[in-house]
py3Dmol code that shows the C-alpha trace and the ligand (Angstrom):
import py3Dmol

protein = """\
ATOM      1  CA  MET A   1      16.526 -18.309 -12.653  1.00  0.00           C
ATOM      2  CA  ASP A   2      19.596 -16.261 -13.621  1.00  0.00           C
ATOM      3  CA  ALA A   3      19.666 -18.106 -16.929  1.00  0.00           C
ATOM      4  CA  ARG A   4      16.192 -16.966 -17.890  1.00  0.00           C
ATOM      5  CA  SER A   5      15.893 -14.059 -20.284  1.00  0.00           C
ATOM      6  CA  ALA A   6      14.109 -10.938 -19.036  1.00  0.00           C
ATOM      7  CA  THR A   7      11.063 -11.525 -21.215  1.00  0.00           C
ATOM      8  CA  GLU A   8      10.792 -15.117 -20.086  1.00  0.00           C
ATOM      9  CA  ALA A   9      10.938 -13.929 -16.477  1.00  0.00           C
ATOM     10  CA  GLU A  10       8.269 -11.324 -17.137  1.00  0.00           C
ATOM     11  CA  ARG A  11       5.992 -13.908 -18.731  1.00  0.00           C
ATOM     12  CA  GLN A  12       6.355 -16.117 -15.704  1.00  0.00           C
ATOM     13  CA  ASP A  13       5.606 -13.219 -13.322  1.00  0.00           C
ATOM     14  CA  ALA A  14       2.501 -12.314 -15.300  1.00  0.00           C
ATOM     15  CA  GLY A  15       1.137 -15.848 -15.047  1.00  0.00           C
ATOM     16  CA  ALA A  16       1.794 -16.774 -11.433  1.00  0.00           C
ATOM     17  CA  GLY A  17       2.098 -13.351  -9.848  1.00  0.00           C
ATOM     18  CA  VAL A  18       5.296 -11.606  -8.823  1.00  0.00           C
ATOM     19  CA  ILE A  19       4.432 -12.620  -5.282  1.00  0.00           C
ATOM     20  CA  ALA A  20       2.217 -15.633  -4.602  1.00  0.00           C
ATOM     21  CA  THR A  21       1.613 -17.098  -1.164  1.00  0.00           C
ATOM     22  CA  ARG A  22      -0.505 -20.090  -0.274  1.00  0.00           C
ATOM     23  CA  GLY A  23      -1.682 -20.712   3.270  1.00  0.00           C
ATOM     24  CA  LEU A  24       1.213 -18.611   4.554  1.00  0.00           C
ATOM     25  CA  THR A  25       1.172 -18.709   8.344  1.00  0.00           C
ATOM     26  CA  LYS A  26       3.457 -17.396  11.076  1.00  0.00           C
ATOM     27  CA  ARG A  27       3.092 -18.178  14.738  1.00  0.00           C
ATOM     28  CA  TYR A  28       5.780 -16.552  16.870  1.00  0.00           C
ATOM     29  CA  ARG A  29       7.480 -18.493  19.629  1.00  0.00           C
ATOM     30  CA  GLY A  30       5.398 -16.762  22.289  1.00  0.00           C
ATOM     31  CA  GLY A  31       2.312 -18.261  20.614  1.00  0.00           C
ATOM     32  CA  GLN A  32       1.173 -15.105  18.813  1.00  0.00           C
ATOM     33  CA  LEU A  33      -0.513 -15.993  15.492  1.00  0.00           C
ATOM     34  CA  ALA A  34       0.703 -13.000  13.442  1.00  0.00           C
ATOM     35  CA  VAL A  35      -0.226 -14.236   9.931  1.00  0.00           C
ATOM     36  CA  ASP A  36      -2.972 -16.781   9.398  1.00  0.00           C
ATOM     37  CA  GLY A  37      -3.373 -18.747   6.144  1.00  0.00           C
ATOM     38  CA  LEU A  38      -2.527 -15.940   3.742  1.00  0.00           C
ATOM     39  CA  ASP A  39      -3.216 -16.435  -0.006  1.00  0.00           C
ATOM     40  CA  LEU A  40      -1.781 -13.391  -1.709  1.00  0.00           C
ATOM     41  CA  THR A  41      -1.272 -12.792  -5.450  1.00  0.00           C
ATOM     42  CA  VAL A  42       0.550  -9.689  -6.636  1.00  0.00           C
ATOM     43  CA  PRO A  43       0.166  -9.157 -10.408  1.00  0.00           C
ATOM     44  CA  ALA A  44       3.195  -8.126 -12.479  1.00  0.00           C
ATOM     45  CA  GLY A  45       3.389  -4.384 -13.098  1.00  0.00           C
ATOM     46  CA  SER A  46       0.982  -3.508 -10.294  1.00  0.00           C
ATOM     47  CA  VAL A  47       1.488  -0.975  -7.539  1.00  0.00           C
ATOM     48  CA  PHE A  48       0.193  -3.239  -4.826  1.00  0.00           C
ATOM     49  CA  GLY A  49      -0.910  -1.784  -1.505  1.00  0.00           C
ATOM     50  CA  PHE A  50      -0.709  -4.052   1.511  1.00  0.00           C
ATOM     51  CA  LEU A  51      -3.083  -2.417   3.897  1.00  0.00           C
ATOM     52  CA  GLY A  52      -3.976  -3.067   7.482  1.00  0.00           C
ATOM     53  CA  PRO A  53      -4.070  -1.465  10.907  1.00  0.00           C
ATOM     54  CA  ASN A  54      -1.011  -1.658  13.144  1.00  0.00           C
ATOM     55  CA  GLY A  55      -0.401  -5.188  14.323  1.00  0.00           C
ATOM     56  CA  SER A  56      -2.377  -6.830  11.483  1.00  0.00           C
ATOM     57  CA  GLY A  57       0.621  -8.827  10.256  1.00  0.00           C
ATOM     58  CA  LYS A  58       2.039  -6.720   7.406  1.00  0.00           C
ATOM     59  CA  THR A  59       5.650  -6.572   8.582  1.00  0.00           C
ATOM     60  CA  THR A  60       5.659 -10.259   9.500  1.00  0.00           C
ATOM     61  CA  THR A  61       4.431 -11.093   5.979  1.00  0.00           C
ATOM     62  CA  ILE A  62       7.064  -8.885   4.353  1.00  0.00           C
ATOM     63  CA  ARG A  63       9.788 -10.474   6.458  1.00  0.00           C
ATOM     64  CA  MET A  64       8.667 -13.923   5.271  1.00  0.00           C
ATOM     65  CA  LEU A  65       8.546 -12.725   1.645  1.00  0.00           C
ATOM     66  CA  MET A  66      12.108 -11.452   1.925  1.00  0.00           C
ATOM     67  CA  GLY A  67      13.287 -14.707   3.480  1.00  0.00           C
ATOM     68  CA  LEU A  68      14.237 -12.984   6.752  1.00  0.00           C
ATOM     69  CA  ILE A  69      12.077 -15.348   8.810  1.00  0.00           C
ATOM     70  CA  ALA A  70      10.669 -18.769   7.996  1.00  0.00           C
ATOM     71  CA  PRO A  71       6.920 -19.385   7.907  1.00  0.00           C
ATOM     72  CA  THR A  72       5.384 -21.788  10.417  1.00  0.00           C
ATOM     73  CA  SER A  73       3.464 -23.322   7.494  1.00  0.00           C
ATOM     74  CA  GLY A  74       2.421 -22.517   3.931  1.00  0.00           C
ATOM     75  CA  THR A  75       4.492 -21.300   1.004  1.00  0.00           C
ATOM     76  CA  ALA A  76       5.698 -18.016  -0.442  1.00  0.00           C
ATOM     77  CA  ARG A  77       6.916 -17.681  -4.036  1.00  0.00           C
ATOM     78  CA  VAL A  78       8.623 -14.455  -5.023  1.00  0.00           C
ATOM     79  CA  LEU A  79       9.619 -13.838  -8.674  1.00  0.00           C
ATOM     80  CA  GLY A  80       8.717 -17.437  -9.339  1.00  0.00           C
ATOM     81  CA  SER A  81      10.966 -19.010  -6.684  1.00  0.00           C
ATOM     82  CA  ALA A  82      10.193 -20.439  -3.254  1.00  0.00           C
ATOM     83  CA  MET A  83      11.306 -18.391  -0.243  1.00  0.00           C
ATOM     84  CA  PRO A  84      13.233 -18.517   1.999  1.00  0.00           C
ATOM     85  CA  GLY A  85      15.156 -21.223   0.079  1.00  0.00           C
ATOM     86  CA  ALA A  86      15.801 -19.122  -3.028  1.00  0.00           C
ATOM     87  CA  ALA A  87      16.660 -15.918  -1.136  1.00  0.00           C
ATOM     88  CA  ARG A  88      20.214 -15.773  -2.473  1.00  0.00           C
ATOM     89  CA  THR A  89      19.157 -15.824  -6.122  1.00  0.00           C
ATOM     90  CA  VAL A  90      15.920 -13.862  -5.748  1.00  0.00           C
ATOM     91  CA  LEU A  91      16.940 -10.975  -3.473  1.00  0.00           C
ATOM     92  CA  PRO A  92      19.318  -9.332  -6.011  1.00  0.00           C
ATOM     93  CA  HIS A  93      16.256  -8.663  -8.202  1.00  0.00           C
ATOM     94  CA  ILE A  94      14.397  -6.933  -5.373  1.00  0.00           C
ATOM     95  CA  GLY A  95      14.889  -3.421  -4.072  1.00  0.00           C
ATOM     96  CA  ALA A  96      13.707  -3.269  -0.478  1.00  0.00           C
ATOM     97  CA  LEU A  97      13.123  -0.504   2.030  1.00  0.00           C
ATOM     98  CA  ILE A  98      12.168  -2.138   5.299  1.00  0.00           C
ATOM     99  CA  GLU A  99      11.942  -0.483   8.693  1.00  0.00           C
ATOM    100  CA  GLY A 100      13.715   2.694   7.558  1.00  0.00           C
ATOM    101  CA  PRO A 101      17.043   2.866   5.762  1.00  0.00           C
ATOM    102  CA  ALA A 102      20.246   2.110   7.675  1.00  0.00           C
ATOM    103  CA  LEU A 103      22.363   5.160   6.879  1.00  0.00           C
ATOM    104  CA  TYR A 104      25.697   6.500   8.077  1.00  0.00           C
ATOM    105  CA  GLY A 105      24.910   9.956   9.435  1.00  0.00           C
ATOM    106  CA  HIS A 106      28.489  11.229   9.142  1.00  0.00           C
ATOM    107  CA  LEU A 107      28.661  10.372   5.426  1.00  0.00           C
ATOM    108  CA  SER A 108      27.120  12.416   2.628  1.00  0.00           C
ATOM    109  CA  GLY A 109      24.142  11.061   0.730  1.00  0.00           C
ATOM    110  CA  ARG A 110      26.382  10.216  -2.201  1.00  0.00           C
ATOM    111  CA  ASP A 111      28.990   8.476  -0.011  1.00  0.00           C
ATOM    112  CA  ASN A 112      26.248   6.434   1.657  1.00  0.00           C
ATOM    113  CA  LEU A 113      25.212   5.208  -1.770  1.00  0.00           C
ATOM    114  CA  LEU A 114      28.781   4.463  -2.859  1.00  0.00           C
ATOM    115  CA  ARG A 115      29.328   2.483   0.318  1.00  0.00           C
ATOM    116  CA  TYR A 116      26.071   0.587  -0.130  1.00  0.00           C
ATOM    117  CA  ASP A 117      26.975  -0.215  -3.726  1.00  0.00           C
ATOM    118  CA  ALA A 118      30.438  -1.392  -2.667  1.00  0.00           C
ATOM    119  CA  ALA A 119      28.802  -3.965  -0.376  1.00  0.00           C
ATOM    120  CA  ASP A 120      27.224  -5.610  -3.424  1.00  0.00           C
ATOM    121  CA  PRO A 121      29.722  -8.160  -4.781  1.00  0.00           C
ATOM    122  CA  THR A 122      27.992  -8.170  -8.193  1.00  0.00           C
ATOM    123  CA  ALA A 123      28.323  -4.374  -8.634  1.00  0.00           C
ATOM    124  CA  ASP A 124      31.100  -3.288 -11.022  1.00  0.00           C
ATOM    125  CA  PRO A 125      33.316  -0.729  -9.185  1.00  0.00           C
ATOM    126  CA  ARG A 126      34.159   1.043 -12.454  1.00  0.00           C
ATOM    127  CA  THR A 127      30.546   2.138 -12.945  1.00  0.00           C
ATOM    128  CA  ARG A 128      29.835   2.792  -9.242  1.00  0.00           C
ATOM    129  CA  ARG A 129      29.848   6.597  -9.385  1.00  0.00           C
ATOM    130  CA  ALA A 130      27.570   6.661 -12.426  1.00  0.00           C
ATOM    131  CA  ARG A 131      25.138   4.268 -10.699  1.00  0.00           C
ATOM    132  CA  ALA A 132      25.067   6.389  -7.548  1.00  0.00           C
ATOM    133  CA  GLY A 133      24.609   9.545  -9.630  1.00  0.00           C
ATOM    134  CA  SER A 134      21.637   8.208 -11.542  1.00  0.00           C
ATOM    135  CA  ALA A 135      20.004   6.784  -8.376  1.00  0.00           C
ATOM    136  CA  LEU A 136      20.351  10.212  -6.714  1.00  0.00           C
ATOM    137  CA  GLU A 137      18.864  11.797  -9.800  1.00  0.00           C
ATOM    138  CA  ARG A 138      15.864   9.471  -9.786  1.00  0.00           C
ATOM    139  CA  VAL A 139      14.955  10.305  -6.191  1.00  0.00           C
ATOM    140  CA  GLY A 140      15.631  14.033  -6.627  1.00  0.00           C
ATOM    141  CA  LEU A 141      18.619  14.242  -4.285  1.00  0.00           C
ATOM    142  CA  THR A 142      21.299  15.405  -6.723  1.00  0.00           C
ATOM    143  CA  ALA A 143      21.471  18.899  -5.256  1.00  0.00           C
ATOM    144  CA  ALA A 144      21.709  17.564  -1.680  1.00  0.00           C
ATOM    145  CA  ALA A 145      24.093  14.689  -2.533  1.00  0.00           C
ATOM    146  CA  GLY A 146      27.078  16.328  -0.785  1.00  0.00           C
ATOM    147  CA  LYS A 147      25.239  17.007   2.482  1.00  0.00           C
ATOM    148  CA  LYS A 148      25.760  14.698   5.457  1.00  0.00           C
ATOM    149  CA  ALA A 149      22.898  12.242   5.872  1.00  0.00           C
ATOM    150  CA  LYS A 150      22.366  13.300   9.498  1.00  0.00           C
ATOM    151  CA  ALA A 151      21.399  16.755   8.209  1.00  0.00           C
ATOM    152  CA  TYR A 152      18.722  15.254   5.938  1.00  0.00           C
ATOM    153  CA  SER A 153      15.032  15.579   6.747  1.00  0.00           C
ATOM    154  CA  LEU A 154      13.155  12.325   7.344  1.00  0.00           C
ATOM    155  CA  GLY A 155      11.735  12.540   3.820  1.00  0.00           C
ATOM    156  CA  MET A 156      15.215  12.964   2.351  1.00  0.00           C
ATOM    157  CA  LYS A 157      16.484   9.990   4.371  1.00  0.00           C
ATOM    158  CA  GLN A 158      13.614   7.935   3.039  1.00  0.00           C
ATOM    159  CA  ARG A 159      14.457   9.031  -0.504  1.00  0.00           C
ATOM    160  CA  LEU A 160      18.083   8.108   0.052  1.00  0.00           C
ATOM    161  CA  GLY A 161      16.905   4.681   1.238  1.00  0.00           C
ATOM    162  CA  LEU A 162      14.949   4.374  -2.000  1.00  0.00           C
ATOM    163  CA  ALA A 163      18.030   5.393  -3.967  1.00  0.00           C
ATOM    164  CA  CYS A 164      19.891   2.457  -2.340  1.00  0.00           C
ATOM    165  CA  ALA A 165      17.096   0.173  -3.525  1.00  0.00           C
ATOM    166  CA  LEU A 166      17.403   1.614  -7.040  1.00  0.00           C
ATOM    167  CA  LEU A 167      21.155   1.204  -7.573  1.00  0.00           C
ATOM    168  CA  GLN A 168      20.501  -1.877  -9.669  1.00  0.00           C
ATOM    169  CA  PRO A 169      17.613  -2.483 -12.070  1.00  0.00           C
ATOM    170  CA  ARG A 170      14.901  -4.277 -10.081  1.00  0.00           C
ATOM    171  CA  ARG A 171      11.907  -6.341 -11.033  1.00  0.00           C
ATOM    172  CA  LEU A 172      10.242  -5.749  -7.675  1.00  0.00           C
ATOM    173  CA  LEU A 173      10.362  -3.000  -5.060  1.00  0.00           C
ATOM    174  CA  VAL A 174       9.187  -3.828  -1.532  1.00  0.00           C
ATOM    175  CA  LEU A 175       8.557  -0.790   0.641  1.00  0.00           C
ATOM    176  CA  ASP A 176       7.417  -1.199   4.236  1.00  0.00           C
ATOM    177  CA  GLU A 177       5.433   1.876   5.328  1.00  0.00           C
ATOM    178  CA  PRO A 178       7.525   4.212   3.135  1.00  0.00           C
ATOM    179  CA  THR A 179       5.740   7.368   4.316  1.00  0.00           C
ATOM    180  CA  ASN A 180       5.656   6.527   8.024  1.00  0.00           C
ATOM    181  CA  GLY A 181       6.723   9.477  10.167  1.00  0.00           C
ATOM    182  CA  LEU A 182       6.836  11.938   7.260  1.00  0.00           C
ATOM    183  CA  ASP A 183       5.082  15.308   7.193  1.00  0.00           C
ATOM    184  CA  PRO A 184       2.406  15.849   4.507  1.00  0.00           C
ATOM    185  CA  GLN A 185       4.916  17.364   2.068  1.00  0.00           C
ATOM    186  CA  GLY A 186       7.326  14.439   2.563  1.00  0.00           C
ATOM    187  CA  MET A 187       4.445  12.008   2.069  1.00  0.00           C
ATOM    188  CA  ARG A 188       3.464  13.683  -1.189  1.00  0.00           C
ATOM    189  CA  GLU A 189       7.039  13.482  -2.436  1.00  0.00           C
ATOM    190  CA  ILE A 190       7.402   9.785  -1.675  1.00  0.00           C
ATOM    191  CA  ARG A 191       4.000   8.997  -3.185  1.00  0.00           C
ATOM    192  CA  SER A 192       4.768  10.742  -6.443  1.00  0.00           C
ATOM    193  CA  LEU A 193       8.157   9.047  -6.518  1.00  0.00           C
ATOM    194  CA  VAL A 194       6.493   5.640  -6.108  1.00  0.00           C
ATOM    195  CA  ARG A 195       4.124   6.407  -8.999  1.00  0.00           C
ATOM    196  CA  GLU A 196       7.078   7.425 -11.123  1.00  0.00           C
ATOM    197  CA  LEU A 197       9.047   4.286 -10.265  1.00  0.00           C
ATOM    198  CA  ALA A 198       6.068   2.160 -11.206  1.00  0.00           C
ATOM    199  CA  SER A 199       5.567   3.904 -14.519  1.00  0.00           C
ATOM    200  CA  ASP A 200       8.419   1.929 -16.138  1.00  0.00           C
ATOM    201  CA  GLY A 201       6.702  -1.354 -15.309  1.00  0.00           C
ATOM    202  CA  THR A 202       8.507  -2.244 -12.056  1.00  0.00           C
ATOM    203  CA  THR A 203       6.135  -4.014  -9.680  1.00  0.00           C
ATOM    204  CA  VAL A 204       5.886  -2.123  -6.387  1.00  0.00           C
ATOM    205  CA  PHE A 205       4.627  -3.791  -3.212  1.00  0.00           C
ATOM    206  CA  LEU A 206       4.109  -1.289  -0.427  1.00  0.00           C
ATOM    207  CA  SER A 207       2.581  -1.610   2.991  1.00  0.00           C
ATOM    208  CA  SER A 208       0.616   1.130   4.673  1.00  0.00           C
ATOM    209  CA  HIS A 209      -1.882   1.670   7.438  1.00  0.00           C
ATOM    210  CA  LEU A 210      -3.298   4.663   5.550  1.00  0.00           C
ATOM    211  CA  LEU A 211      -6.341   3.951   3.402  1.00  0.00           C
ATOM    212  CA  ASP A 212      -6.194   7.153   1.412  1.00  0.00           C
ATOM    213  CA  GLU A 213      -2.539   6.562   0.640  1.00  0.00           C
ATOM    214  CA  ILE A 214      -3.402   3.229  -0.955  1.00  0.00           C
ATOM    215  CA  GLU A 215      -6.247   4.814  -2.916  1.00  0.00           C
ATOM    216  CA  GLN A 216      -3.961   7.558  -4.207  1.00  0.00           C
ATOM    217  CA  VAL A 217      -0.991   5.430  -5.196  1.00  0.00           C
ATOM    218  CA  CYS A 218      -1.991   1.817  -5.801  1.00  0.00           C
ATOM    219  CA  THR A 219      -3.601  -0.080  -8.660  1.00  0.00           C
ATOM    220  CA  HIS A 220      -4.226  -3.160  -6.505  1.00  0.00           C
ATOM    221  CA  ALA A 221      -4.560  -3.805  -2.801  1.00  0.00           C
ATOM    222  CA  ALA A 222      -4.937  -6.465  -0.166  1.00  0.00           C
ATOM    223  CA  VAL A 223      -6.512  -5.678   3.167  1.00  0.00           C
ATOM    224  CA  MET A 224      -5.353  -7.433   6.335  1.00  0.00           C
ATOM    225  CA  ALA A 225      -6.993  -7.523   9.730  1.00  0.00           C
ATOM    226  CA  ARG A 226      -5.701  -9.552  12.688  1.00  0.00           C
ATOM    227  CA  GLY A 227      -3.368 -11.654  10.562  1.00  0.00           C
ATOM    228  CA  ARG A 228      -5.988 -12.622   8.003  1.00  0.00           C
ATOM    229  CA  LEU A 229      -6.593 -11.460   4.466  1.00  0.00           C
ATOM    230  CA  ILE A 230      -9.964  -9.718   4.236  1.00  0.00           C
ATOM    231  CA  VAL A 231      -9.964  -8.976   0.513  1.00  0.00           C
ATOM    232  CA  GLN A 232      -7.622  -8.379  -2.433  1.00  0.00           C
ATOM    233  CA  GLY A 233      -8.016  -7.108  -5.976  1.00  0.00           C
ATOM    234  CA  ALA A 234      -7.940  -3.996  -8.152  1.00  0.00           C
ATOM    235  CA  VAL A 235      -8.508  -0.886  -6.031  1.00  0.00           C
ATOM    236  CA  ALA A 236     -11.305   0.327  -8.334  1.00  0.00           C
ATOM    237  CA  ASP A 237     -13.139  -3.019  -7.960  1.00  0.00           C
ATOM    238  CA  LEU A 238     -12.698  -3.099  -4.180  1.00  0.00           C
ATOM    239  CA  ALA A 239     -14.248   0.331  -3.749  1.00  0.00           C
ATOM    240  CA  ALA A 240     -17.005  -0.450  -6.266  1.00  0.00           C
ATOM    241  CA  GLY A 241     -17.991  -3.481  -4.162  1.00  0.00           C
ATOM    242  CA  ALA A 242     -19.216  -1.174  -1.414  1.00  0.00           C
ATOM    243  CA  ARG A 243     -21.981   1.399  -1.710  1.00  0.00           C
ATOM    244  CA  GLY A 244     -21.043   4.967  -0.836  1.00  0.00           C
ATOM    245  CA  ARG A 245     -22.912   7.106   1.685  1.00  0.00           C
ATOM    246  CA  LEU A 246     -26.161   8.835   0.773  1.00  0.00           C
ATOM    247  CA  THR A 247     -25.956  12.545   1.529  1.00  0.00           C
ATOM    248  CA  VAL A 248     -29.007  14.809   1.752  1.00  0.00           C
ATOM    249  CA  THR A 249     -28.398  18.541   2.094  1.00  0.00           C
ATOM    250  CA  THR A 250     -31.349  20.272   3.751  1.00  0.00           C
ATOM    251  CA  PRO A 251     -32.213  22.746   6.506  1.00  0.00           C
ATOM    252  CA  ASP A 252     -34.787  20.174   7.768  1.00  0.00           C
ATOM    253  CA  THR A 253     -32.316  17.618   9.074  1.00  0.00           C
ATOM    254  CA  GLY A 254     -34.567  16.144  11.805  1.00  0.00           C
ATOM    255  CA  GLU A 255     -37.427  15.375   9.452  1.00  0.00           C
ATOM    256  CA  ALA A 256     -35.041  14.162   6.736  1.00  0.00           C
ATOM    257  CA  ALA A 257     -33.414  11.730   9.191  1.00  0.00           C
ATOM    258  CA  ARG A 258     -36.841  10.399  10.196  1.00  0.00           C
ATOM    259  CA  VAL A 259     -37.917   9.843   6.586  1.00  0.00           C
ATOM    260  CA  LEU A 260     -34.612   8.204   5.644  1.00  0.00           C
ATOM    261  CA  LYS A 261     -34.981   5.715   8.532  1.00  0.00           C
ATOM    262  CA  GLU A 262     -38.555   5.026   7.466  1.00  0.00           C
ATOM    263  CA  GLN A 263     -37.261   4.354   3.933  1.00  0.00           C
ATOM    264  CA  GLY A 264     -34.859   1.727   5.275  1.00  0.00           C
ATOM    265  CA  ALA A 265     -31.603   3.720   5.342  1.00  0.00           C
ATOM    266  CA  GLY A 266     -29.034   2.564   7.890  1.00  0.00           C
ATOM    267  CA  ASP A 267     -26.638   4.447  10.160  1.00  0.00           C
ATOM    268  CA  VAL A 268     -28.431   7.790   9.730  1.00  0.00           C
ATOM    269  CA  VAL A 269     -26.327  10.708  10.964  1.00  0.00           C
ATOM    270  CA  ALA A 270     -27.601  14.305  11.037  1.00  0.00           C
ATOM    271  CA  ALA A 271     -25.193  17.236  11.264  1.00  0.00           C
ATOM    272  CA  ASP A 272     -25.618  20.970  10.504  1.00  0.00           C
ATOM    273  CA  ASP A 273     -27.351  21.048   7.139  1.00  0.00           C
ATOM    274  CA  GLN A 274     -26.648  17.497   6.034  1.00  0.00           C
ATOM    275  CA  VAL A 275     -27.923  14.030   6.783  1.00  0.00           C
ATOM    276  CA  THR A 276     -25.817  11.068   5.697  1.00  0.00           C
ATOM    277  CA  ALA A 277     -26.832   7.410   5.701  1.00  0.00           C
ATOM    278  CA  ASP A 278     -26.135   4.008   4.220  1.00  0.00           C
ATOM    279  CA  PRO A 279     -28.504   3.977   1.234  1.00  0.00           C
ATOM    280  CA  PRO A 280     -31.456   1.577   1.400  1.00  0.00           C
ATOM    281  CA  GLU A 281     -31.821  -1.236  -1.165  1.00  0.00           C
ATOM    282  CA  ARG A 282     -34.432   0.558  -3.270  1.00  0.00           C
ATOM    283  CA  ASP A 283     -34.731   3.094  -6.049  1.00  0.00           C
ATOM    284  CA  LEU A 284     -33.193   6.284  -4.692  1.00  0.00           C
ATOM    285  CA  ALA A 285     -35.630   8.376  -6.754  1.00  0.00           C
ATOM    286  CA  GLU A 286     -38.384   7.009  -4.490  1.00  0.00           C
ATOM    287  CA  VAL A 287     -36.413   7.962  -1.392  1.00  0.00           C
ATOM    288  CA  ASN A 288     -35.980  11.481  -2.740  1.00  0.00           C
ATOM    289  CA  ALA A 289     -39.699  11.658  -3.568  1.00  0.00           C
ATOM    290  CA  ALA A 290     -40.579  10.534  -0.022  1.00  0.00           C
ATOM    291  CA  LEU A 291     -38.406  13.301   1.429  1.00  0.00           C
ATOM    292  CA  VAL A 292     -40.080  15.923  -0.736  1.00  0.00           C
ATOM    293  CA  ALA A 293     -43.561  14.534   0.018  1.00  0.00           C
ATOM    294  CA  ALA A 294     -42.819  14.883   3.755  1.00  0.00           C
ATOM    295  CA  GLY A 295     -42.034  18.555   3.233  1.00  0.00           C
ATOM    296  CA  VAL A 296     -38.254  18.261   3.509  1.00  0.00           C
ATOM    297  CA  ARG A 297     -36.568  21.055   1.525  1.00  0.00           C
ATOM    298  CA  VAL A 298     -34.020  18.968  -0.377  1.00  0.00           C
ATOM    299  CA  ARG A 299     -31.128  21.142  -1.596  1.00  0.00           C
ATOM    300  CA  GLY A 300     -28.794  18.300  -2.458  1.00  0.00           C
ATOM    301  CA  PHE A 301     -29.228  14.546  -2.842  1.00  0.00           C
ATOM    302  CA  GLY A 302     -26.641  12.022  -3.963  1.00  0.00           C
ATOM    303  CA  VAL A 303     -24.541   8.989  -3.231  1.00  0.00           C
ATOM    304  CA  GLU A 304     -20.840   9.678  -2.892  1.00  0.00           C
ATOM    305  CA  ARG A 305     -18.436   7.376  -4.667  1.00  0.00           C
ATOM    306  CA  ALA A 306     -17.556   4.531  -2.327  1.00  0.00           C
ATOM    307  CA  SER A 307     -14.055   4.689  -0.930  1.00  0.00           C
ATOM    308  CA  LEU A 308     -11.789   1.875   0.097  1.00  0.00           C
ATOM    309  CA  GLU A 309     -12.728   2.789   3.655  1.00  0.00           C
ATOM    310  CA  ASP A 310     -16.405   2.100   2.907  1.00  0.00           C
ATOM    311  CA  ALA A 311     -15.347  -1.268   1.471  1.00  0.00           C
ATOM    312  CA  PHE A 312     -13.318  -2.065   4.571  1.00  0.00           C
ATOM    313  CA  VAL A 313     -16.150  -1.130   6.912  1.00  0.00           C
ATOM    314  CA  ALA A 314     -18.629  -3.132   4.817  1.00  0.00           C
ATOM    315  CA  LEU A 315     -16.354  -6.185   4.841  1.00  0.00           C
ATOM    316  CA  THR A 316     -15.335  -6.182   8.475  1.00  0.00           C
ATOM    317  CA  GLY A 317     -18.201  -4.354  10.147  1.00  0.00           C
ATOM    318  CA  GLU A 318     -15.525  -2.261  11.869  1.00  0.00           C
ATOM    319  CA  GLY A 319     -14.098   1.190  11.373  1.00  0.00           C
ATOM    320  CA  PHE A 320     -10.613   1.368   9.949  1.00  0.00           C
ATOM    321  CA  ASP A 321      -9.259   2.734  13.159  1.00  0.00           C
ATOM    322  CA  VAL A 322      -5.552   2.793  13.783  1.00  0.00           C
ATOM    323  CA  ALA A 323      -3.644   4.093  16.709  1.00  0.00           C
ATOM    324  CA  GLY A 324      -0.680   6.015  15.315  1.00  0.00           C
TER     325      GLY A 324
END
"""
ligand_1 = """\
31
ATP
N 9.125 -11.028 16.969
C 7.874 -11.156 17.424
N 7.572 -11.982 18.444
C 6.301 -12.123 18.893
N 5.248 -11.454 18.383
C 5.471 -10.598 17.362
C 6.801 -10.393 16.823
N 6.708 -9.490 15.818
C 5.405 -9.141 15.721
N 4.648 -9.798 16.637
C 3.191 -9.709 16.814
O 2.566 -10.167 15.629
C 1.441 -9.354 15.286
C 1.624 -8.784 13.892
O 2.692 -7.850 13.915
P 3.280 -7.130 12.622
O 4.427 -6.278 13.041
O 3.511 -8.119 11.549
O 2.051 -6.207 12.190
P 2.017 -4.936 11.271
O 0.725 -5.027 10.536
O 3.254 -4.838 10.469
O 1.940 -3.761 12.289
P 2.828 -2.441 12.389
O 2.313 -1.555 11.312
O 2.527 -1.952 13.760
O 4.255 -2.883 12.224
C 1.330 -8.309 16.364
O 0.380 -8.752 17.300
C 2.718 -8.264 16.965
O 2.647 -7.905 18.331
"""
view = py3Dmol.view(width=600, height=400)
view.addModel(protein, "pdb")
view.setStyle({"model": 0}, {"cartoon": {"style": "trace"}})
view.addModel(ligand_1, "xyz")
view.setStyle({"model": 1}, {"stick": {}})
view.zoomTo()
view.show()
């Protein structure tokens, strides 16, 4: 693949997907089926969110994609080549941040990068400092480059890990839970950095157990539950596949709840001055009219835009509930 020109490589990615797995399965030695028949297609140029509760198989999948462990069965193609066989030629095109960056606490941010770069036999030593400088710039660490890494906040460490991944031009970035353990400010910083990195056309594959994170950052997503793929596609399409909640604002919540149930609404929940429900399969104007006819003082009536969470609940019949 080294012989291919960049445009040829991009054309190939666009056709087959930057990542494409077929029937990818991993059963650990203890018998645990961690990933079960996964068919995943990651389009070129997407920011692809790999979403699932803890233990759903995300890390195991990423480790197979990176050639760190072999699948029990099925195939994984990354940048057009079969893994784990092609790991040596494929991995140089991938920037990865998996399970937190391995940093030397006693070295400065810049020296960590220089050391990381020096471990890459293809990296020209004459341009090393310039590479480190521009990677620091991209992740916003120039001002803190001289500080020891052990004095960095978690968010700064994560950004330094990203800088390592960005030392060379990459066609694909793979980030495993990049905001895990960060405070809200740190999360915001990493999210906006990911958006920025993607804006030049680099495909970004990131895992998360946070639904709203995926909605905020990603163009595409795949949802995992218990090792299986529940759904994948463009985030806008996934959310559109589910109906949002009907919300009625009224002081007469008891009567409103009764009428909504009578009209066929599901999961009716009354609280303070609002009743929410899964909308019934009928013209909502009729539902509104029925409320008014029953004497309910309707002060607000509408269906909220469906979120990815609604889609997940609709698809699995479960809440997207994660412990930690
Ligand atoms: N090395 C291993 N040996 C045996 N079982 C494992 C191993 N690694 C993971 N598992 C099991 O495989 C399942 C999937 O784990 P995995 O780490 O891939 O999920 P995950 O979605 O990445 O979750 P998390 O966000 O908690 O890392 C879990 O039930 C886990 O306990």
